C-alpha positions, 0 to 999 in steps of 0.5 A: 329686525336688523335687516329691515332697519338696514333696508330702511336706511338704504331706501332713505339714502336712495330717495334722498340722493335721487329726488332733485327738482329740475329748475331749468331745462330745454322746455323751461328756459333760464329766467332772471328769477330762476335761481336763488342766491346762496342755494346749492344747485347742480348745473349741467352745461351744453358740453356735458360737464356738471357743476355742483355749486352754491350760486353767489351772484348772477347777472344778464349773461353769467352765473357766478358760484362757488364749489364745495372745494372753494373754487370760484366758477363762472358759467355763461347762461347760454351754455346751461343746458339744465339746472337741478336743485336737491330737495332733501326735505320733500324727498325724505317725506316721500320716502317715509310716506311710501314706507308707511303705505307699505307697512300699514296698508293691508295687501 
């Protein structure tokens, strides 16, 4: 039983860290209402740098945010390749539903 519990916790952690919603990509360009203020996003620029930050403000050409360490970051919208948002609640729900299906559905 202890082994099963550790596997369950590991699966929940993996599903929580891997389930991100892609807000902006090459096929879905950035628009004025793509980002919500004071939400945390992972922004990947064209030079493959990744920034995990909280968006504080955006205007026509730039995104202003703050990292977890407290430093201010300004990113040009023309340099953004992809933006992802962590969706923790839905990823935990998906993980629990998958686990329940494995346990309760007879094979």
